[in-house]
C-alpha positions as CSV (number, residue, x, y, z in Angstrom):
1,M,115.8,32.2,49.8
2,S,113.5,32.0,53.1
3,T,110.1,33.0,53.2
4,M,111.4,36.6,56.0
5,E,113.8,37.0,52.8
6,R,111.5,37.0,50.2
7,N,109.2,39.6,52.2
8,V,111.4,42.2,53.3
9,T,110.8,44.5,50.2
10,D,107.3,45.1,52.7
11,P,108.2,45.0,56.3
12,E,104.7,45.4,57.2
13,K,103.5,42.3,54.9
14,A,106.2,40.7,56.5
15,I,105.5,41.4,60.1
16,N,101.6,41.2,60.1
17,S,101.1,38.3,57.7
18,S,103.1,35.7,59.9
19,P,100.9,32.7,61.2
20,S,101.6,34.1,64.9
21,S,100.7,37.6,64.9
22,V,98.3,38.8,67.2
23,P,96.0,42.2,67.8
24,L,98.0,45.3,68.0
25,E,97.2,48.2,70.4
26,N,94.2,50.5,69.8
27,M,96.1,53.2,68.8
28,G,99.3,51.7,67.3
29,T,101.3,50.0,64.8
30,G,103.8,47.5,66.0
31,A,102.8,43.9,65.6
32,V,104.8,40.7,66.5
33,L,106.6,38.7,63.9
34,S,106.7,35.0,64.2
35,E,110.0,33.0,64.4
36,A,110.5,33.2,60.6
37,Q,110.6,30.5,58.3
38,T,113.0,29.3,56.7
39,R,113.4,26.2,54.1
40,D,115.6,22.9,54.8
41,N,115.7,21.9,51.3
42,G,117.0,18.2,52.8
43,K,119.6,19.6,54.1
44,D,121.5,19.2,57.9
45,V,119.6,21.4,60.7
46,E,122.1,21.3,63.3
47,Q,121.2,22.3,67.1
48,A,123.2,25.0,69.4
49,T,124.5,24.3,72.0
50,D,122.0,26.8,73.9
51,G,119.0,26.0,72.7
52,D,118.6,27.4,69.3
53,T,117.5,26.0,66.2
54,L,119.2,26.8,63.7
55,S,118.4,26.0,60.0
56,S,121.4,25.9,57.7
57,T,121.9,25.0,54.0
58,S,125.4,24.1,52.9
59,G,127.9,27.0,52.7
60,E,124.6,29.3,54.3
61,E,123.9,31.0,57.2
62,F,122.3,29.4,60.2
63,E,119.1,31.5,61.0
64,V,118.4,31.8,65.0
65,R,114.9,30.5,65.8
66,W,112.8,30.1,69.0
67,V,113.3,26.7,70.0
68,G,109.8,24.8,70.6
69,E,108.3,28.6,69.8
70,D,106.3,29.1,73.9
71,A,109.0,27.0,75.4
72,D,112.1,29.0,74.5
73,P,113.2,30.9,78.0
74,G,114.0,33.7,76.1
75,N,110.6,33.9,74.5
76,P,108.5,36.7,75.8
77,R,105.7,34.5,76.0
78,S,107.5,31.5,78.0
79,M,107.2,34.1,81.2
80,N,105.6,33.7,84.1
81,K,102.1,35.3,83.8
82,S,102.6,37.4,87.5
83,Q,105.8,38.8,85.0
84,K,103.7,39.4,82.1
85,W,101.4,41.5,84.1
86,L,103.5,43.8,85.6
87,I,105.0,45.0,82.3
88,A,101.2,44.8,81.1
89,W,100.1,47.2,84.3
90,V,103.2,49.2,83.8
91,V,102.7,50.1,80.6
92,S,98.8,50.8,80.9
93,M,99.7,52.9,83.7
94,G,102.4,54.5,80.9
95,G,99.6,55.4,79.1
96,V,97.4,56.5,81.7
97,C,100.0,59.5,82.6
98,V,100.1,60.2,78.9
99,T,96.6,60.5,78.3
100,C,95.8,62.1,81.4
101,T,98.6,64.8,80.5
102,S,96.3,65.9,78.0
103,S,93.0,67.0,79.8
104,M,94.8,67.9,83.0
105,Y,95.9,71.2,81.4
106,T,92.1,72.0,80.7
107,S,91.8,73.1,84.7
108,T,94.6,75.5,84.4
109,Y,93.0,77.7,81.4
110,R,91.8,80.2,84.1
111,Q,94.8,81.1,85.6
112,V,96.7,81.1,82.5
113,T,94.2,83.2,80.6
114,A,94.9,85.4,83.5
115,E,99.1,85.4,83.6
116,F,99.6,85.6,79.8
117,N,97.1,88.1,79.3
118,V,95.3,86.2,76.1
119,P,91.7,84.4,75.4
120,Q,91.0,81.3,76.5
121,L,91.2,79.8,72.7
122,A,94.7,80.5,72.8
123,A,94.6,78.4,76.3
124,V,92.5,75.6,75.0
125,G,95.2,75.7,71.7
126,G,97.6,73.9,74.6
127,L,94.9,70.8,74.6
128,A,94.7,70.8,70.9
129,L,98.3,70.5,70.0
130,Y,99.1,68.2,72.6
131,V,96.6,65.8,70.7
132,A,97.9,67.0,68.1
133,G,101.5,65.4,69.1
134,L,99.4,62.5,70.3
135,G,98.5,61.4,66.4
136,I,101.6,62.7,64.6
137,G,103.9,60.8,66.9
138,P,102.8,56.9,65.9
139,M,104.0,57.3,62.3
140,F,107.5,57.3,62.9
141,L,107.7,55.8,66.2
142,G,106.1,52.4,65.7
143,P,108.1,51.6,62.6
144,L,111.6,53.3,65.1
145,S,110.3,50.3,67.0
146,E,110.3,47.4,64.2
147,F,114.1,48.3,64.1
148,Y,115.1,49.2,67.4
149,G,112.7,47.5,69.9
150,R,110.0,48.2,72.4
151,R,112.5,49.3,75.4
152,P,114.7,52.0,73.6
153,I,111.3,53.4,72.3
154,Y,110.0,53.9,76.0
155,L,112.7,55.2,77.4
156,V,113.9,57.7,74.9
157,S,110.0,59.0,74.5
158,F,109.2,59.1,78.0
159,S,112.6,60.7,79.3
160,L,112.1,63.3,76.3
161,F,108.3,63.1,77.7
162,T,109.5,64.6,81.4
163,L,112.0,66.6,79.9
164,F,110.0,68.3,77.9
165,L,107.4,69.2,81.0
166,L,109.6,71.2,82.4
167,P,109.2,74.0,80.0
168,C,105.6,73.8,80.2
169,A,106.4,74.7,84.0
170,L,108.6,77.2,83.9
171,A,107.2,78.6,80.7
172,W,107.1,82.6,80.5
173,H,105.3,82.8,77.3
174,I,102.1,81.6,75.8
175,A,104.5,80.4,72.6
176,V,106.7,78.7,74.7
177,L,103.8,76.6,76.2
178,L,102.3,76.1,73.2
179,V,105.7,74.6,71.8
180,F,106.3,72.3,74.3
181,R,102.9,71.1,74.8
182,F,102.9,69.7,70.7
183,L,106.5,68.1,71.2
184,T,105.2,66.9,75.1
185,G,102.5,64.9,73.1
186,M,104.6,64.3,70.3
187,A,107.1,61.9,73.0
188,G,104.7,60.5,74.8
189,S,102.9,58.6,71.7
190,A,105.3,56.4,71.9
191,F,102.2,54.3,74.5
192,L,99.7,54.8,71.7
193,S,101.8,53.1,69.0
194,V,104.3,50.6,70.5
195,A,102.6,49.7,73.5
196,G,99.9,47.2,72.0
197,G,102.8,45.6,70.4
198,T,104.4,44.7,73.7
199,M,101.1,43.1,74.7
200,G,101.2,40.9,71.9
201,D,104.6,39.9,72.4
202,M,104.1,38.2,75.6
203,F,100.4,37.1,75.4
204,D,99.4,34.7,72.6
205,K,96.0,35.3,70.4
206,A,93.9,33.2,73.0
207,E,95.2,35.2,76.2
208,V,95.7,38.6,74.6
209,G,92.2,40.0,74.9
210,A,92.4,40.4,79.0
211,P,95.8,42.7,78.8
212,M,94.2,44.8,75.7
213,M,91.1,45.6,77.0
214,L,93.2,46.7,80.2
215,Y,95.4,48.8,77.8
216,T,92.7,50.2,76.0
217,A,90.7,51.0,79.2
218,S,93.5,53.0,80.7
219,T,94.0,55.1,77.4
220,F,90.9,56.5,77.9
221,M,89.8,56.4,81.3
222,G,93.7,58.8,81.9
223,P,91.8,61.9,79.6
224,G,88.7,61.6,82.5
225,A,91.1,61.7,85.6
226,G,92.8,64.7,84.4
227,P,90.4,67.4,85.0
228,L,89.5,65.4,88.3
229,I,93.3,65.8,89.5
230,G,93.7,68.9,88.2
231,G,90.8,70.6,89.5
232,F,92.0,69.8,92.8
233,I,95.6,71.1,91.9
234,N,94.2,74.6,90.4
235,Q,92.1,75.3,92.5
236,N,94.8,75.4,95.5
237,A,98.2,75.9,94.1
238,N,99.6,77.9,91.4
239,W,98.8,76.2,87.5
240,R,102.3,76.0,86.8
241,W,102.3,73.2,89.9
242,T,100.1,70.8,87.4
243,F,102.8,70.3,85.3
244,W,105.1,70.0,88.6
245,V,103.3,67.0,89.5
246,L,102.9,65.7,86.3
247,M,107.0,65.7,86.3
248,I,106.9,63.7,89.4
249,W,104.3,61.4,88.0
250,S,106.2,60.9,84.5
251,V,109.8,60.0,86.4
252,F,108.1,57.4,88.8
253,M,106.3,55.7,85.5
254,L,110.5,56.4,83.6
255,A,112.1,54.4,86.3
256,S,109.2,51.2,86.5
257,L,109.7,50.7,83.0
258,Y,113.2,51.0,83.1
259,F,113.6,48.1,85.9
260,F,110.1,46.2,85.1
261,V,109.5,46.7,81.5
262,P,112.7,44.4,79.2
263,E,112.8,44.4,75.7
264,T,110.0,42.1,74.5
265,Y,110.1,42.1,70.6
266,H,110.8,38.9,69.3
267,P,113.2,40.0,66.4
268,V,115.1,41.8,68.2
269,L,115.6,39.4,70.7
270,L,116.5,37.1,68.2
271,R,119.0,39.5,66.6
272,D,120.7,39.7,70.1
273,R,121.0,36.1,70.5
274,A,122.2,35.9,66.8
275,I,125.1,38.5,67.6
276,S,125.6,36.8,70.9
277,L,126.4,33.5,68.9
278,R,128.6,35.1,66.4
279,K,130.5,36.2,69.5
280,S,131.2,33.1,71.3
281,S,131.4,30.7,67.9
282,G,133.5,33.2,66.3
283,D,131.4,32.0,63.4
284,P,130.0,34.5,61.3
285,R,127.1,32.4,60.3
286,Y,124.6,33.2,62.7
287,R,121.5,34.9,61.9
288,A,118.3,36.8,62.5
289,S,115.6,37.1,60.2
290,I,115.6,41.1,61.2
291,E,119.0,41.4,59.9
292,K,118.5,40.2,56.6
293,T,116.3,43.4,55.8
294,T,117.0,45.3,52.7
295,R,114.7,47.8,53.5
296,S,116.1,51.6,55.5
297,I,114.6,53.2,57.9
298,T,113.6,56.0,56.3
299,R,111.7,54.4,53.6
300,T,110.2,52.4,56.1
301,V,109.4,55.6,58.3
302,L,108.3,57.1,54.9
303,G,106.1,53.7,54.1
304,S,104.5,54.5,57.3
305,C,103.7,58.0,56.6
306,T,102.0,57.3,53.6
307,R,99.8,54.0,53.3
308,P,97.5,55.0,55.9
309,F,96.3,57.8,54.0
310,E,96.3,55.2,50.7
311,L,94.0,52.7,53.1
312,L,91.5,55.6,54.1
313,I,91.2,57.2,50.4
314,F,90.6,53.2,48.8
315,E,88.7,51.7,52.0
316,P,85.3,52.9,52.4
317,M,84.9,50.5,55.2
318,L,87.9,51.8,57.0
319,L,87.1,55.6,56.9
320,L,83.8,55.0,58.1
321,L,85.4,53.0,61.7
322,C,88.1,55.6,61.5
323,I,85.2,58.7,61.9
324,F,83.0,56.9,64.1
325,T,85.9,57.0,66.5
326,A,87.4,60.0,65.9
327,L,83.6,61.3,66.6
328,L,83.7,59.4,70.2
329,L,87.4,61.0,71.0
330,G,86.3,64.4,69.3
331,I,83.1,64.0,71.7
332,L,85.1,62.9,74.7
333,Y,87.2,65.8,74.4
334,L,84.8,68.8,73.7
335,F,83.5,67.7,77.1
336,F,86.6,69.2,78.8
337,Q,84.9,72.5,77.7
338,A,81.5,71.7,78.1
339,F,81.5,70.1,81.8
340,P,82.8,73.5,83.1
341,L,80.5,75.4,81.2
342,V,77.1,73.3,82.0
343,F,78.6,72.6,86.0
344,A,79.8,76.5,86.6
345,N,77.0,78.1,85.3
346,V,74.2,76.0,85.6
347,H,74.6,74.4,89.1
348,H,77.4,76.8,90.4
349,F,80.3,74.1,90.8
350,S,83.5,75.1,92.3
351,L,86.9,74.0,90.3
352,Q,87.6,70.9,91.9
353,Q,83.7,70.0,91.9
354,I,83.9,70.5,88.2
355,G,87.0,68.1,88.0
356,L,84.7,65.2,90.3
357,T,81.9,65.3,87.9
358,F,84.3,63.4,85.7
359,I,84.2,60.5,87.6
360,G,80.7,59.7,85.4
361,L,83.0,58.8,82.5
362,I,85.7,57.0,84.4
363,V,83.0,54.5,86.0
364,G,81.6,54.1,82.6
365,M,84.8,53.0,81.0
366,G,85.4,50.6,83.8
367,L,82.0,48.7,83.4
368,G,82.3,48.4,79.8
369,T,85.5,46.9,80.9
370,L,84.5,44.8,83.0
371,T,81.8,43.2,80.2
372,D,84.8,41.6,78.6
373,P,83.9,38.3,79.2
374,I,80.4,38.8,78.2
375,W,82.2,39.5,74.7
376,R,84.6,36.9,74.9
377,K,81.8,34.2,75.3
378,N,79.8,35.5,72.3
379,Y,83.0,35.6,70.2
380,A,83.0,32.0,70.9
381,Q,79.7,30.8,70.6
382,L,79.2,33.1,66.8
383,V,82.7,31.0,65.8
384,H,80.8,27.7,66.9
385,K,77.6,28.7,65.2
386,H,79.5,29.2,61.7
387,N,81.4,25.6,62.1
388,N,84.3,26.7,64.2
389,T,85.1,29.5,61.6
390,S,86.4,33.0,62.7
391,Q,85.1,36.4,61.0
392,P,86.5,39.9,61.7
393,E,82.6,40.8,62.1
394,F,82.1,38.5,64.8
395,R,84.6,41.0,66.7
396,L,81.6,43.5,66.2
397,P,78.7,43.5,68.9
398,P,80.8,45.0,71.5
399,A,80.9,48.0,69.1
400,I,77.0,47.4,68.1
401,A,76.1,47.6,71.8
402,G,78.1,50.6,72.5
403,G,77.0,52.5,69.4
404,I,73.2,52.0,71.1
405,L,75.0,53.5,74.3
406,V,76.3,56.4,73.6
407,P,73.2,58.1,72.0
408,I,71.4,57.5,74.8
409,G,74.5,59.1,77.3
410,L,74.4,62.3,75.0
411,F,70.9,62.7,74.9
412,W,70.5,62.2,78.6
413,F,73.1,64.5,79.2
414,A,71.7,67.1,77.1
415,W,68.5,67.7,78.8
416,T,69.4,66.9,82.3
417,T,71.6,70.1,82.3
418,L,68.3,72.0,83.4
419,P,68.7,74.4,86.5
420,H,65.6,72.4,88.3
421,V,67.6,69.1,87.2
422,H,69.7,67.7,90.1
423,W,73.4,67.2,89.1
424,I,73.9,64.0,89.3
425,L,71.5,62.9,86.4
426,P,74.1,64.3,83.9
427,I,76.7,62.5,85.5
428,I,74.9,59.5,85.1
429,G,74.6,60.6,80.9
430,S,78.0,60.5,80.9
431,T,78.4,56.9,82.7
432,F,76.3,55.9,79.3
433,F,78.3,57.9,77.1
434,G,81.7,56.5,78.4
435,M,80.5,53.2,78.8
436,G,79.6,53.0,75.1
437,T,82.5,54.5,74.0
438,L,85.2,52.0,75.3
439,L,82.7,49.5,73.6
440,V,82.7,50.8,70.4
441,F,86.4,51.6,70.3
442,S,87.0,48.0,71.6
443,G,84.8,46.2,68.6
444,I,86.5,48.6,66.3
445,F,90.3,48.0,67.1
446,T,89.8,44.6,66.9
447,F,87.6,44.1,64.1
448,T,90.0,46.3,62.3
449,V,93.1,44.3,63.3
450,E,91.0,40.7,61.6
451,A,90.1,42.2,59.0
452,Y,93.3,44.1,57.8
453,P,96.0,41.6,58.9
454,V,98.3,42.5,56.4
455,Y,97.9,46.2,56.8
456,A,97.1,46.0,60.4
457,A,99.6,48.0,61.6
458,S,98.7,51.2,59.0
459,A,95.0,50.8,59.1
460,L,95.7,51.5,63.2
461,A,97.6,54.2,62.3
462,A,95.2,55.9,60.0
463,N,92.6,55.5,62.5
464,S,95.0,57.0,65.3
465,F,95.4,60.2,63.0
466,V,91.8,60.8,62.4
467,R,90.7,60.3,66.3
468,S,93.8,62.7,66.8
469,A,92.4,65.3,64.2
470,F,89.4,65.5,65.5
471,A,90.4,65.2,69.2
472,A,92.3,68.8,68.4
473,G,89.7,70.4,66.7
474,F,86.9,69.7,68.5
475,P,87.8,71.6,71.8
476,L,88.8,74.7,69.5
477,F,84.9,75.2,68.7
478,S,82.7,73.7,71.7
479,T,82.6,76.8,73.9
480,G,81.1,79.1,70.9
481,M,78.8,76.5,70.1
482,Y,77.7,75.4,73.5
483,K,77.0,79.5,73.6
484,R,75.2,80.0,70.4
485,L,72.9,76.7,70.7
486,G,72.6,76.4,74.2
487,Y,73.7,73.5,76.5
488,Q,70.7,71.4,75.8
489,W,70.7,71.3,71.6
490,A,75.1,71.2,71.6
491,S,74.9,68.3,73.0
492,S,72.0,67.0,71.4
493,L,73.3,67.9,68.3
494,L,76.5,65.4,69.6
495,G,73.6,63.2,69.6
496,F,72.2,63.0,66.5
497,L,75.9,62.9,64.8
498,S,76.5,59.8,66.7
499,L,72.9,58.2,66.1
500,L,73.6,59.3,62.5
501,I,76.8,57.0,62.0
502,A,76.4,54.2,64.9
503,P,74.2,52.0,62.5
504,I,77.1,51.4,60.3
505,M,78.5,48.4,62.9
506,V,75.3,46.9,62.2
507,C,75.5,46.7,58.3
508,F,78.8,45.7,58.8
509,F,78.1,42.7,61.1
510,I,75.9,41.6,58.3
511,W,77.4,42.5,55.2
512,G,81.5,43.3,55.7
513,E,82.0,39.6,54.4
514,R,81.2,41.2,51.2
515,I,82.6,44.0,51.3
516,R,86.1,42.8,52.4
517,A,85.5,40.6,49.4
518,R,85.8,44.1,46.7
519,S,88.6,45.4,49.2
520,R,92.1,46.1,48.0
521,F,93.6,45.4,51.5
522,A,91.3,43.5,53.5
523,T,91.3,39.5,53.8
524,V,88.4,37.8,52.6
525,R,88.6,35.2,55.4
526,G,89.1,36.1,58.8
């Protein structure tokens, strides 16, 4: 019995504990499955005519594996660098489209409430439900990708995403708009559950940092770009054009996915190769490791839905990390209510001018992305300093820096929203917040994957669920909070909350290894 066969009762453990596994996406449940390790027992090892290495024992099956690991032309890691980066860009732009759809909708509030004769809170529900869909979808889309591969999930989910935008554009009642906003978010969540796995499929551990930073930045720049684009649309056209523009964009993205993004999930590619070998040779003994999995799709999906909550209950360290990222994403989505209040009432900006104020967030996240070489160098120095031994805590310095920048940005924004202060100053404050947020997410995501390698998929799914819950809830009370506390103290309250929780990054950096030693799920060594 092979190593992979012994682990098939727990697919996530089998997938995430493999030696060549690499970090997943920030918010996803996919992982890279290494070539299955098979037992030779001193028996024959045959070489197939097409270059596949087949491990067998007398009377047993031939297990199809990659030849020479990354040297195999069928292995996604053997693709040339330009093709890898093209795929990374297409997938990242899909993430921008999906996350931009969440916030572009916020520019329609004025017209939607007038046309459907509903209070603004009902229209805000469209934002909350979309984000809720983004949080729920990864629970089952991630596990499905481990059975069917990345490409079918991308194509099917993004096709549904495009179709669900049509009822939003044609909605005749607020209930129709709200229901299909939720369904659109759930369909689009494939890019939050599968895209990171695609990066890991193509890039090894030494290379994956840069494409992962690109993907992480794209999913956070998307919400910032939404109001900017939506402001120009909704000031000059009917609100339904917001969804027509999104449909045009999503059709273009769907075509890009179809033509430029092939299947990259290693187990599925090996299964296809085994099927091809069985057909060409007539020998039914050729098998890929994924074909030996005995666990059903239903059990896998159910396990994917329950284990994240088990981790949240029994892992205080993971819970605190999730709360910090959730707070920051909640604040980001709260800004979609706060910016219109501040810049319309204090500075008398038009709708498209309000959209332009989100440039500060976008610039801040872009600057955060550009600091990636600094943190990679810092990580290498820490590893060298500790006798070339890596620890998950060495991934936390960017999160520590981000934890400092976030309160600075929030307090800066809070106390520059006075009428006599120039409007550029609160936008500069939001730049600090955007940069800090990106650094926090980058550090926490990478730390989570390395601290919980066996259960990385579930740990990131737990983080995604908590984040989405906060992001869905914060916009519902933001308007009332800003009106009751005032613009300065409402933003200051958010600053104090971030200031309260940010020091946990320093604590985990210092004492993280001791905490992991007492954990049921984390590893002691990175």
